[in-house]
Structure formats: structure tokens, C-alpha cells
C-alpha positions as MATLAB code, in Angstrom:
seq = 'MAAVVTATAVASPVAAAPGDGGVAAGQARGDSDGSTLGAVAISVTLTGNGVGSGGPSGGGGGSATRTISKPPACYWDGPLYDGESFLGSYGPGTRGSLNNEVVPTDIVEQLSTEAGGWYVLVGQTAQGQDLSGASSGSFDYTAATRACKDTLRAGATGGPSSEWLWVPEGQAPPPPPPPVVTAEELLQIAQEAITVPEPDVETNPTARGYVSLPSWLWVTDGADAADGFVPVEITATAGASSATVRAEPDLFTARSATGSASCAAEAARTAWAPGAADAAGCTLTPQRSSAGQPGGFDVRTTTSYTVSWDGVTDGTPVAGGALTPITRTSALALDVAEVQSLVTRGR';
ca = [
     -36.549 -166.010    7.607;
     -35.190 -163.186    9.743;
     -37.661 -161.798   12.427;
     -39.491 -158.621   11.740;
     -39.066 -155.832   14.286;
     -41.889 -153.347   14.211;
     -42.917 -150.394   16.457;
     -45.021 -150.383   19.414;
     -48.501 -148.816   18.990;
     -48.594 -145.444   20.723;
     -50.852 -143.374   18.355;
     -52.727 -143.465   15.034;
     -50.843 -141.503   12.447;
     -51.886 -141.111    8.750;
     -50.982 -144.174    6.781;
     -48.622 -143.799    3.811;
     -50.337 -143.777    0.387;
     -48.772 -145.625   -2.528;
     -47.595 -143.659   -5.487;
     -46.344 -140.483   -3.685;
     -43.009 -141.804   -2.311;
     -44.808 -143.231    0.700;
     -45.866 -139.770    2.171;
     -49.596 -139.542    2.732;
     -51.424 -136.317    1.873;
     -50.888 -133.685    4.474;
     -48.253 -135.605    6.194;
     -45.434 -133.409    7.218;
     -41.972 -134.919    7.367;
     -39.519 -134.100   10.246;
     -37.705 -130.840   10.134;
     -34.656 -129.642   11.896;
     -36.726 -127.794   14.328;
     -38.692 -130.886   15.296;
     -41.907 -129.581   13.950;
     -43.267 -133.019   13.179;
     -43.131 -134.093   16.828;
     -43.331 -130.660   18.161;
     -40.761 -129.241   20.569;
     -40.734 -130.754   24.200;
     -41.665 -128.345   26.990;
     -39.111 -128.653   29.717;
     -39.294 -127.051   33.226;
     -36.227 -125.219   34.578;
     -35.824 -124.552   38.297;
     -34.198 -121.487   39.541;
     -32.718 -121.448   43.121;
     -30.361 -119.169   45.060;
     -30.428 -115.800   46.653;
     -30.165 -114.337   43.145;
     -33.847 -115.077   42.494;
     -35.675 -111.980   43.291;
     -37.102 -108.421   42.559;
     -33.788 -106.503   42.062;
     -34.944 -103.275   43.551;
     -33.458 -101.574   46.679;
     -33.598 -104.050   49.585;
     -35.041 -106.614   47.067;
     -32.488 -109.303   46.541;
     -34.915 -112.115   47.033;
     -33.931 -115.621   47.435;
     -35.908 -118.926   47.209;
     -36.924 -120.561   43.803;
     -38.737 -120.014   40.622;
     -39.501 -121.924   37.419;
     -39.194 -121.283   33.808;
     -40.444 -123.247   30.885;
     -38.435 -123.727   27.680;
     -39.078 -125.656   24.455;
     -36.600 -127.842   22.713;
     -36.917 -130.211   19.783;
     -35.782 -133.759   20.196;
     -32.210 -134.698   19.175;
     -33.406 -137.450   16.761;
     -36.761 -139.073   15.764;
     -38.267 -141.454   13.434;
     -39.189 -139.526   10.097;
     -41.914 -140.739    7.944;
     -43.694 -142.694    6.635;
     -41.399 -142.150    3.564;
     -42.363 -145.464    1.918;
     -45.129 -148.156    1.990;
     -43.894 -151.700    1.637;
     -44.116 -151.932   -1.945;
     -42.306 -148.773   -2.711;
     -39.580 -149.665   -0.282;
     -39.145 -153.053   -2.014;
     -38.841 -151.182   -5.273;
     -36.232 -148.668   -3.971;
     -34.135 -151.034   -1.789;
     -35.060 -154.596   -2.839;
     -33.137 -157.083   -5.014;
     -32.030 -155.763   -8.328;
     -32.338 -152.025   -7.181;
     -29.497 -149.460   -6.805;
     -27.641 -151.302   -4.273;
     -27.519 -152.307   -0.577;
     -28.610 -150.099    2.337;
     -25.239 -149.533    3.757;
     -25.362 -148.717    7.387;
     -29.260 -148.734    7.005;
     -29.321 -152.523    6.294;
     -32.590 -154.350    6.337;
     -32.553 -158.158    5.401;
     -33.998 -158.645    1.877;
     -36.367 -161.329    3.147;
     -37.863 -158.799    5.605;
     -38.286 -156.095    2.922;
     -39.953 -158.688    0.735;
     -42.221 -159.988    3.509;
     -43.446 -156.520    4.335;
     -43.905 -155.308    0.779;
     -47.430 -156.686    0.928;
     -48.255 -155.565    4.427;
     -50.286 -152.211    5.356;
     -47.802 -149.710    6.903;
     -44.991 -147.563    6.304;
     -41.130 -147.175    6.503;
     -39.641 -144.594    8.684;
     -35.930 -143.491    8.663;
     -34.029 -142.325   11.696;
     -33.190 -138.731   11.613;
     -30.761 -136.721   13.908;
     -29.554 -133.098   14.480;
     -25.936 -132.522   13.564;
     -23.436 -130.149   15.236;
     -23.907 -127.831   12.317;
     -27.704 -127.583   12.777;
     -28.485 -129.788    9.661;
     -31.311 -132.323   10.047;
     -30.183 -135.472    8.009;
     -31.113 -139.023    7.910;
     -28.771 -141.825    8.997;
     -28.139 -142.741    5.439;
     -25.042 -140.371    5.525;
     -24.414 -140.360    9.232;
     -20.755 -141.075    8.769;
     -20.310 -137.841    6.883;
     -21.542 -135.483    9.510;
     -20.547 -134.412   12.920;
     -23.475 -135.457   15.231;
     -23.544 -133.999   18.693;
     -23.150 -136.317   21.610;
     -26.817 -135.829   22.490;
     -27.842 -136.851   18.922;
     -25.604 -139.986   18.901;
     -26.971 -141.125   22.199;
     -30.581 -140.393   20.962;
     -30.022 -142.396   17.802;
     -28.362 -145.256   19.593;
     -31.546 -145.551   21.744;
     -33.926 -145.410   18.974;
     -31.800 -147.710   16.676;
     -31.994 -150.537   19.275;
     -35.659 -151.082   18.013;
     -34.896 -150.634   14.240;
     -36.248 -153.133   11.844;
     -33.301 -155.457   11.063;
     -31.478 -154.742   14.261;
     -29.239 -151.993   15.829;
     -27.101 -151.551   12.562;
     -30.296 -150.429   10.723;
     -31.656 -146.867   10.754;
     -35.096 -147.952    9.134;
     -38.346 -148.815   10.953;
     -41.342 -150.591    9.694;
     -44.456 -149.238   11.479;
     -47.860 -151.263   10.852;
     -50.769 -149.332    9.731;
     -52.638 -147.706   12.738;
     -49.527 -147.526   14.797;
     -46.778 -144.893   15.318;
     -42.937 -145.095   15.881;
     -41.686 -144.918   19.470;
     -41.216 -141.295   20.677;
     -37.693 -140.121   21.029;
     -35.901 -139.767   24.344;
     -36.414 -136.449   26.089;
     -34.039 -133.755   24.787;
     -31.039 -132.943   26.948;
     -30.661 -129.424   28.046;
     -27.070 -128.309   28.000;
     -25.288 -126.302   30.673;
     -24.763 -123.476   28.228;
     -28.537 -123.320   27.555;
     -29.135 -123.060   31.186;
     -26.554 -120.481   31.623;
     -28.520 -118.169   29.342;
     -31.552 -118.758   31.501;
     -29.592 -118.047   34.746;
     -27.952 -114.910   33.351;
     -31.363 -113.513   32.306;
     -32.870 -114.312   35.650;
     -30.036 -113.393   38.122;
     -31.074 -110.547   40.266;
     -28.505 -108.226   42.066;
     -30.092 -105.499   44.209;
     -29.492 -101.767   43.893;
     -27.208 -100.599   46.568;
     -29.284  -99.124   49.524;
     -26.785  -96.643   50.968;
     -26.586  -94.864   54.393;
     -24.402  -91.896   55.527;
     -22.766  -90.542   58.514;
     -23.245  -87.568   59.283;
     -26.937  -88.384   58.365;
     -28.370  -84.890   57.987;
     -25.602  -82.879   56.679;
     -21.969  -83.187   55.890;
     -19.210  -80.577   56.103;
     -16.561  -79.398   53.698;
     -13.188  -81.327   54.386;
     -14.838  -83.499   56.970;
     -15.062  -87.298   55.660;
     -18.723  -88.501   55.315;
     -19.075  -92.315   55.780;
     -21.125  -94.199   53.173;
     -22.124  -97.990   53.433;
     -24.367 -100.348   51.814;
     -26.929 -101.530   54.277;
     -27.980 -105.049   54.920;
     -31.770 -105.797   54.333;
     -34.518 -108.456   54.970;
     -33.764 -110.424   51.759;
     -30.801 -112.882   51.223;
     -29.092 -110.940   48.692;
     -29.541 -107.477   50.255;
     -26.324 -105.636   50.943;
     -23.037 -105.965   49.213;
     -22.922 -109.728   49.346;
     -22.219 -112.687   46.956;
     -25.140 -113.477   44.850;
     -25.748 -116.916   43.262;
     -28.425 -118.447   41.082;
     -28.687 -122.080   39.696;
     -30.699 -123.081   36.779;
     -31.551 -126.791   36.786;
     -33.223 -129.189   34.343;
     -32.900 -132.898   34.886;
     -29.254 -133.918   35.292;
     -27.986 -130.558   33.850;
     -27.491 -127.321   35.530;
     -25.696 -123.989   35.330;
     -24.757 -121.826   38.407;
     -23.854 -118.106   38.126;
     -22.077 -116.389   40.912;
     -21.570 -112.644   41.346;
     -18.864 -111.605   43.811;
     -18.705 -108.172   45.277;
     -15.723 -106.174   43.941;
     -15.931 -102.410   44.117;
     -18.084  -99.586   45.444;
     -17.971  -96.175   44.079;
     -19.624  -92.776   44.962;
     -19.444  -89.843   42.661;
     -20.625  -86.255   42.963;
     -19.774  -82.780   42.138;
     -18.175  -82.232   45.563;
     -16.135  -85.415   45.740;
     -15.782  -89.027   44.947;
     -14.864  -92.425   46.681;
     -13.896  -95.829   45.530;
     -13.749  -98.597   48.022;
     -13.349 -102.403   48.340;
     -16.359 -104.525   49.169;
     -15.433 -105.046   52.836;
     -15.020 -101.244   53.438;
     -18.288 -100.592   51.691;
     -20.184 -102.932   54.042;
     -18.658 -101.370   57.093;
     -21.134  -99.097   58.982;
     -19.940  -96.157   60.919;
     -19.700  -96.616   64.643;
     -18.544  -94.137   67.381;
     -14.764  -94.142   67.603;
     -14.264  -95.897   64.265;
     -11.261  -94.800   62.310;
     -12.085  -93.316   58.830;
      -9.705  -95.793   57.139;
     -11.863  -98.751   58.231;
     -14.822  -97.667   56.209;
     -15.715  -95.923   52.824;
     -15.541  -92.135   53.054;
     -16.146  -89.291   50.770;
     -14.557  -85.980   51.727;
     -16.653  -82.947   50.284;
     -14.739  -80.234   48.740;
     -17.341  -77.445   48.747;
     -20.662  -76.602   50.161;
     -24.040  -77.398   48.610;
     -25.185  -73.752   48.963;
     -27.123  -73.000   45.831;
     -27.841  -76.683   45.333;
     -31.326  -77.204   46.437;
     -31.636  -80.525   48.229;
     -27.878  -80.957   48.166;
     -25.448  -82.650   45.770;
     -26.619  -85.792   43.755;
     -24.342  -88.680   44.744;
     -24.359  -91.624   42.346;
     -23.479  -94.827   44.074;
     -22.335  -98.141   42.166;
     -21.728 -101.625   43.246;
     -19.661 -103.719   40.876;
     -19.526 -107.566   40.811;
     -17.088 -109.972   39.179;
     -19.064 -112.804   37.618;
     -18.306 -116.549   36.883;
     -20.175 -119.725   36.119;
     -19.883 -123.456   35.900;
     -22.244 -126.200   35.315;
     -23.191 -129.826   34.399;
     -24.484 -131.337   31.069;
     -26.506 -134.481   31.734;
     -24.088 -135.425   34.706;
     -20.912 -134.287   32.976;
     -19.135 -131.320   34.585;
     -18.645 -128.152   32.546;
     -15.825 -125.825   33.517;
     -17.476 -122.446   32.681;
     -15.459 -119.384   33.320;
     -15.603 -115.643   33.695;
     -18.689 -113.650   32.443;
     -19.388 -109.817   31.925;
     -19.335 -108.047   35.404;
     -22.545 -106.743   36.834;
     -22.973 -103.161   38.042;
     -26.014 -101.725   39.932;
     -26.570  -98.001   40.846;
     -28.630  -95.910   43.089;
     -28.535  -92.227   44.049;
     -28.736  -90.080   47.303;
     -28.613  -86.441   48.134;
     -25.726  -85.105   50.163;
     -26.258  -81.658   51.950;
     -22.821  -80.019   52.584;
     -22.301  -77.073   54.831;
     -19.175  -75.004   55.251;
     -17.777  -74.595   58.768;
     -17.076  -70.937   59.523;
     -14.155  -70.025   61.675;
     -13.578  -66.936   63.668;
     -10.021  -65.780   64.191;
      -9.169  -63.294   66.980;
      -5.918  -61.617   67.887;
      -4.731  -60.664   71.240;
      -3.750  -57.031   72.123;
];
């Protein structure tokens, strides 16, 4: 007689009742959202200078955590049959063999008089279908599901070629392996969490600019790691999976009713210094005075970043690629005076 492989006791589920297909009253079967076992809470760690508040001079840095929920990639669904019902469905003289779910006949007969229930191995397909292993060859299981099923199938009744498990009364099937979080799932978390500070802009002249005289503008550094117009990065990690989002400074613009400027990141980070050539920094040349404009002209400043990502899913690198650019804006007031000239003629 073949050996009987059963589950290890880990809980006390409701036992299957004869006459109802083996499903006890109130017993929920496994659903595609993992509702029978419940989704697993997974902690995600966020690190990098992109973790922060996002206000002016508030780029942040350090670490933070998020918690997500994800159902298992596979699980033992049941109990679907008691011993007698299973024998009647799959035993000698019934509709045929169990195909890839084979359980030796002598085991089925032996357990037909025992108290307990039969569970079937269920996995999540790439199409989001939640189906038992009875038709596993017809569906596109994800790599995570295949690995999960291989792990649980090793303890199946009848050996690793079977996807049925006998669980004695008062016991429960082994829990599934923890679900694998993919790099793409972590990318969504990183994108939602990344913080790029608003530009904190200084000018020279500081109090008042003049028509036709270039006014310097630059994004200042601050106390936090992401302050200024600098690269910003954030990594979301869960187990052996991660996703890193990188925002690289690209362009700084300043627009107003009296003039505009567009500068590369290096020029936008360059502060005015005595004797510095205007070409070394980012300058806006006012075209008219702010007379009649209380408080001066409104200047809208914008920093633009190119964004990319890459990651790892359960130890396997994921190439990633380009993402939607990030822009951040702030505003300042620019008071502009007009220099008066006095022309005299000799006699």
C-alpha cells in the first residue's frame, strides 16, 4: 500500500460535511483575491533623498515605510470532498483517472473511511483567473504562481505529481509561501512617494532689477538632501524585490510679463558672485518697468526633471526605462525700475 501524505496541523478549520460536495456550511472556497486565507500584509521600505515633505527647502531624505496587501499566488482550496465523496468521484469505476492530479487508488480507498477532507491546489494565472491544477496545462501561470505551486505540491497526497491534499479532521493545510512583490508593483509605490522640492529661487539684484539689465536667478541649496536643483532618488524595497526611481535635473525656466529665461540645470544652480560673467548663470533681462504693478511682476519658476527607473523582482534584475518627467513650480515677485538718462549738449 502506498504511503499516505497528509498536512501538518496548523489550525482548526471547519470539517467537510458529507452530502454537500464536501464543503461545510459556511465554508468559503478560495477566491482569486485570496479571500479564504486573507491577503498578506507586506512592509515596504522607502529610502533615498526623495523621501520627504516636498515643500520649498523640504526635499527630505532618510527612510519611511508603507504597508501593502497581496493575496498568495497559490493555496490549498477546500475542503472540497470528504473521503467517501472523493472515492465516489475519483475512485475505481468513476469517470476516469485524476490526470496530473493523480492520487493512488489504494490511498483514496484507505482515506474514504477517515474523518477529514480533500483540498485542491489553486493558483493565480497571468490572466487573473483563479483555477485549480486540474487544468493547469491549459493556462498561463505566472512564474510566481508556478514556484508557489511547486512548493506546495511537494507535500501533496500521492506525491509531487498530485495537486490534491488530504487533511485530517481538526487540522489545516500548510499555508502558502509569502507572495512575491514585483518590481512593477514597487514602482507604483515609489512613484507615489517620491518627493521633489519646489524651487527656492534667489535673485541678484535682490531688491530691484532694472530694465535691460540682466537679473540673475538661481535655485538655492537647503538643509535637506534633495534641496536645490539636484538628482533625486527613491527606492522601494520588499524582501528580495525593489524599484528605484531617479529624477535628474534637466531644465529651469522663469516666465513673467517683463521677460523670460530658460537655463540648463548647471546654470540654474550657479549663484551670482562679484565679477561673474552673465553667461555663467541664469539671467532674465526685464523689458519694461513694474511701475503700476504693485509688488512687482509675478515670476513663475519651474524646475523640470527627466525620470527613469529600474528594479529587481525576487532577485532577478528588471530593466525598467523612462517615466513621465516631473516638474515643480514656485513664484517670486520682481520689482523692475527704469534707469533715467540725462543727455546734455555742449555750446
